[in-house]
C-alpha positions as MATLAB code, in Angstrom:
seq = 'XXXXXXXXXXXXXXXXXXXXXXXXXXXXXXXXXXXXXXXXXXXXXXXXXXXXXXXXXXXXXXXXXXXXXXXXXXXXXXXXXXXXXXXXXXXXXXXXXXXXXXXXXXXXXXXXXXXXXXXXXXXXXXXXXXXXXXXXXXXXXXXXXXXXXXXXXXXXXXXXXXXXXXXXXXXXXXXXXXXXXXXXXXXXXXXXXXXXXXXXXXXXXXXXXXXXXXXXXXXXXXXXXXXXXXXXXXXXXXXXXXXXXXXXXXXXXXXXXXXXXXXXXXXXXXXXXXXXXXXXXXXXXXXXXXXXXXXXXXXXXX';
ca = [
    -153.184   47.167  -47.977;
    -154.464   47.321  -44.381;
    -152.769   44.058  -43.403;
    -149.699   42.593  -45.113;
    -150.910   39.170  -44.017;
    -153.469   39.459  -46.829;
    -150.589   38.964  -49.288;
    -150.634   35.261  -50.282;
    -147.880   33.390  -48.472;
    -147.037   35.971  -45.808;
    -148.775   34.107  -42.986;
    -146.926   30.917  -43.949;
    -143.647   32.813  -44.129;
    -144.225   34.249  -40.651;
    -144.971   30.733  -39.413;
    -141.668   29.455  -40.751;
    -139.379   32.278  -39.639;
    -139.164   35.693  -38.039;
    -135.734   36.212  -39.549;
    -132.237   35.255  -38.437;
    -129.556   37.378  -36.722;
    -126.973   36.021  -39.142;
    -128.692   38.062  -41.849;
    -127.706   41.743  -41.817;
    -129.996   44.192  -43.595;
    -128.732   47.726  -44.135;
    -131.254   50.515  -44.689;
    -130.088   53.694  -46.428;
    -132.488   56.457  -45.439;
    -132.724   59.316  -42.969;
    -131.850   58.998  -39.293;
    -134.411   56.576  -37.859;
    -135.760   56.889  -34.329;
    -134.802   53.575  -32.759;
    -136.143   54.809  -29.445;
    -139.590   54.167  -30.916;
    -141.422   51.292  -29.261;
    -141.426   49.410  -32.567;
    -137.722   48.668  -32.130;
    -137.679   47.621  -28.479;
    -136.034   44.194  -28.438;
    -134.940   44.413  -32.079;
    -131.236   44.174  -32.939;
    -130.987   47.429  -34.864;
    -128.397   50.177  -34.707;
    -128.340   53.657  -36.204;
    -125.165   54.957  -37.773;
    -124.944   58.544  -38.972;
    -122.746   58.604  -42.057;
    -119.932   61.182  -42.000;
    -120.614   62.832  -45.356;
    -123.972   64.218  -44.215;
    -122.186   66.624  -41.863;
    -123.310   67.595  -38.406;
    -126.555   69.344  -39.285;
    -129.720   68.115  -37.665;
    -131.684   65.765  -39.912;
    -134.906   67.214  -41.262;
    -138.013   65.833  -39.618;
    -139.454   64.389  -42.824;
    -136.312   62.305  -43.429;
    -136.352   60.850  -39.918;
    -140.085   60.167  -40.158;
    -139.560   58.358  -43.454;
    -136.661   56.302  -42.083;
    -138.564   55.311  -38.953;
    -141.594   54.113  -40.907;
    -139.540   52.200  -43.499;
    -137.325   50.469  -40.915;
    -140.353   49.365  -38.900;
    -141.877   47.555  -41.891;
    -138.824   45.292  -41.810;
    -137.786   45.096  -38.145;
    -140.695   46.053  -35.887;
    -141.886   43.663  -33.207;
    -145.636   43.079  -33.134;
    -146.022   44.356  -29.555;
    -145.676   47.891  -30.960;
    -148.652   47.448  -33.284;
    -146.565   46.925  -36.428;
    -145.709   43.416  -37.580;
    -142.263   43.672  -39.144;
    -141.494   41.060  -41.758;
    -138.045   40.058  -40.463;
    -137.730   41.337  -36.873;
    -135.100   38.764  -35.888;
    -132.667   39.901  -38.578;
    -130.023   42.430  -37.635;
    -130.555   45.930  -38.910;
    -128.007   48.604  -39.739;
    -129.897   51.858  -40.221;
    -127.605   54.249  -42.043;
    -128.522   57.924  -41.800;
    -127.199   58.539  -45.296;
    -129.702   61.204  -46.366;
    -130.865   63.935  -43.997;
    -132.109   66.612  -46.429;
    -132.949   67.114  -50.106;
    -129.316   67.514  -51.126;
    -127.994   64.343  -49.490;
    -131.016   62.265  -50.487;
    -130.768   63.068  -54.192;
    -126.982   63.144  -54.676;
    -125.953   59.958  -56.473;
    -122.370   60.022  -55.082;
    -123.900   59.965  -51.596;
    -126.026   56.953  -52.509;
    -122.831   55.275  -53.736;
    -121.083   56.073  -50.455;
    -124.021   54.590  -48.555;
    -123.856   51.340  -50.517;
    -120.080   51.122  -50.027;
    -120.523   51.794  -46.305;
    -123.116   49.031  -45.997;
    -120.900   46.580  -47.876;
    -117.972   47.384  -45.597;
    -120.183   46.607  -42.589;
    -121.048   43.185  -44.022;
    -124.633   43.764  -45.149;
    -126.081   40.976  -47.287;
    -129.227   42.924  -48.217;
    -129.292   46.680  -48.786;
    -132.507   48.640  -48.783;
    -131.914   51.928  -50.600;
    -134.793   54.271  -49.824;
    -133.429   56.953  -52.150;
    -134.798   57.602  -55.614;
    -132.905   60.124  -57.723;
    -135.021   61.159  -60.754;
    -133.285   60.742  -64.096;
    -134.280   61.269  -67.718;
    -131.596   58.853  -68.925;
    -131.201   56.270  -66.140;
    -127.442   56.678  -66.613;
    -125.945   56.723  -63.110;
    -122.998   58.603  -61.712;
    -119.881   56.472  -62.191;
    -119.368   56.078  -58.431;
    -122.890   54.738  -58.052;
    -122.554   52.357  -60.999;
    -119.367   50.938  -59.505;
    -120.900   50.551  -56.049;
    -123.877   48.660  -57.492;
    -121.589   46.374  -59.502;
    -119.510   45.719  -56.388;
    -122.613   44.713  -54.447;
    -123.622   42.273  -57.164;
    -120.130   40.742  -57.247;
    -120.359   40.175  -53.497;
    -123.756   38.460  -53.768;
    -125.556   41.352  -52.081;
    -129.091   42.319  -53.110;
    -130.038   45.984  -53.396;
    -133.743   46.849  -53.229;
    -135.020   50.312  -54.186;
    -138.326   52.020  -54.988;
    -139.173   52.615  -58.643;
    -140.376   56.126  -57.834;
    -143.654   58.046  -57.793;
    -143.382   60.209  -60.925;
    -146.203   58.770  -63.057;
    -143.663   57.266  -65.453;
    -142.362   60.704  -66.449;
    -138.763   59.731  -65.651;
    -136.621   56.905  -64.344;
    -135.273   56.592  -60.830;
    -131.709   55.761  -59.877;
    -130.576   53.339  -58.505;
    -133.760   51.313  -59.147;
    -133.402   51.659  -62.924;
    -130.054   49.824  -62.833;
    -130.427   46.211  -64.009;
    -128.968   44.503  -60.940;
    -131.106   46.465  -58.469;
    -134.523   45.056  -57.570;
    -136.933   47.855  -58.524;
    -140.242   47.860  -56.644;
    -143.493   49.347  -57.904;
    -146.588   50.039  -55.817;
    -149.931   48.235  -55.918;
    -153.191   49.686  -54.672;
    -155.461   47.749  -52.339;
    -157.423   46.407  -55.318;
    -154.260   44.901  -56.823;
    -153.861   47.446  -59.617;
    -150.729   49.593  -60.052;
    -151.064   52.899  -58.248;
    -151.403   55.815  -60.682;
    -148.096   57.418  -59.743;
    -145.861   54.336  -59.773;
    -143.067   54.625  -62.348;
    -142.954   52.166  -65.227;
    -141.202   51.564  -68.531;
    -138.456   49.691  -70.306;
    -135.617   50.510  -67.899;
    -137.323   48.377  -65.258;
    -137.792   45.302  -67.421;
    -136.291   42.073  -66.108;
    -135.407   43.291  -62.613;
    -138.618   44.631  -61.121;
    -141.588   43.509  -59.080;
    -144.796   44.963  -57.651;
    -145.584   45.009  -53.937;
    -148.321   46.461  -51.730;
    -147.981   50.243  -51.686;
    -151.247   51.601  -50.340;
    -151.875   52.181  -46.625;
    -148.776   50.318  -45.504;
    -148.695   50.308  -41.726;
    -145.555   51.441  -39.908;
    -144.085   53.383  -37.006;
    -144.748   57.097  -36.640;
    -141.934   59.413  -35.597;
    -142.456   60.299  -31.952;
    -144.609   57.273  -31.155;
    -147.590   55.346  -32.403;
    -148.254   54.186  -35.937;
    -149.430   55.542  -39.275;
    -150.069   54.377  -42.824;
    -148.245   55.601  -45.921;
    -148.595   55.167  -49.679;
    -146.014   54.896  -52.442;
    -143.207   52.887  -53.941;
    -141.118   53.954  -50.940;
    -143.290   51.817  -48.670;
    -143.757   48.995  -51.179;
    -139.978   48.556  -51.392;
    -139.377   47.710  -47.694;
    -142.115   45.077  -47.945;
    -139.957   43.363  -50.571;
    -136.810   43.905  -48.519;
    -138.491   42.306  -45.522;
    -139.702   39.383  -47.617;
    -136.202   38.825  -49.037;
    -134.693   39.008  -45.549;
    -137.216   36.504  -44.164;
    -136.848   34.071  -47.072;
    -133.056   34.329  -46.905;
    -133.297   33.560  -43.193;
    -135.558   30.566  -43.779;
    -133.159   29.165  -46.391;
    -130.283   29.666  -43.956;
    -132.211   27.982  -41.150;
    -132.812   24.993  -43.416;
    -129.057   24.376  -43.410;
    -128.072   26.103  -46.634;
    -125.868   29.124  -47.200;
    -127.011   32.734  -47.139;
    -128.032   33.503  -50.710;
    -130.206   36.600  -51.115;
    -129.443   36.687  -54.850;
    -131.153   33.290  -55.207;
    -134.166   34.624  -53.302;
    -134.323   37.650  -55.606;
    -134.214   35.427  -58.681;
    -136.956   33.138  -57.401;
    -139.214   36.088  -56.539;
    -138.820   37.442  -60.064;
    -139.405   34.018  -61.633;
    -142.501   33.211  -59.591;
    -144.258   36.596  -59.684;
    -147.875   36.569  -60.799;
    -148.748   38.587  -63.902;
    -150.456   41.921  -63.419;
    -154.085   41.983  -64.505;
    -156.948   44.430  -64.446;
    -156.962   48.217  -64.748;
    -153.573   49.792  -65.341;
    -151.781   46.492  -65.944;
    -149.726   48.220  -68.646;
    -148.139   50.330  -65.885;
    -146.997   47.254  -64.013;
    -143.268   46.559  -63.732;
    -142.457   42.872  -63.586;
    -145.210   40.927  -61.881;
    -146.910   40.818  -58.496;
    -144.833   39.309  -55.695;
    -145.977   35.736  -54.944;
    -144.583   34.706  -51.567;
    -146.508   31.441  -51.574;
    -144.823   30.338  -54.795;
    -141.396   31.484  -53.613;
    -141.758   29.385  -50.450;
    -142.618   26.396  -52.595;
    -139.458   26.774  -54.664;
    -137.011   27.857  -51.956;
    -138.186   25.737  -49.046;
    -140.369   22.904  -50.350;
    -138.302   21.687  -53.301;
    -140.704   22.677  -56.056;
    -139.689   23.824  -59.491;
    -140.980   27.197  -60.644;
    -143.492   25.431  -62.873;
    -144.701   23.252  -60.017;
    -145.094   26.273  -57.759;
    -147.109   28.096  -60.400;
    -149.404   25.078  -60.708;
    -149.723   24.617  -56.959;
    -150.461   28.302  -56.369;
    -152.320   29.500  -59.479;
    -153.328   33.000  -60.469;
    -155.660   34.758  -58.086;
];
């Protein structure tokens, strides 16, 4: 998707809010480059987590983290329109190489770390392939703790053509995000299947624009770039609800996004997980007092 503003409702969401500093979004990824121009003026901090040791992060992990964080927090002057640039960002360098990225106990530590820092939304960029979707006990407990605290965890469904599950996105309280191509169909590699039922959604995952490590911008494909689009949307909608005088409630936002999603249609619809994110409908329910049914009628299928 060359421009996220093509997603129905995004322009209206940008009109209503750019985010709110009372909303803290933690991003579990590599060590992002916050010296990049995309983050000038943004309230983001990088924190290297202690369990990754003192080794230098691999370039691919920092490049990934920089791109993903910019989708959420970038200011438009840098050429990337972040979805919630006025929210606070805690960018946790929780995975710097293959070992730390894939180790489920490390993902658990990252979630616990973010909760201890007061994050209300956690973007988990990690996707540990699994044939069973049964998580390490530490990770299962961390995810349950987040839910009990009202915190939303967003994670990519993975890019394995449905050949396995991905943890933590396969866990039922995590919002799993699949990737849509520019034509609205599921991308061929996006994971799918029963373990994602009831807690998943599709977002734009082709040619998503973001910051490039070292300067400038680039586009990337995959569920890893579809997921921060959903994280940014949740952060912005949570901010708008807060700015309307109500309490911070990202779990409510998550529920409304799932309830209002449009059904997948066209080629590959059987590989869709959940439905297609419908920001216009979610605004109607969360901010304009509509019921889900009213929002569906007001903003019909495309």
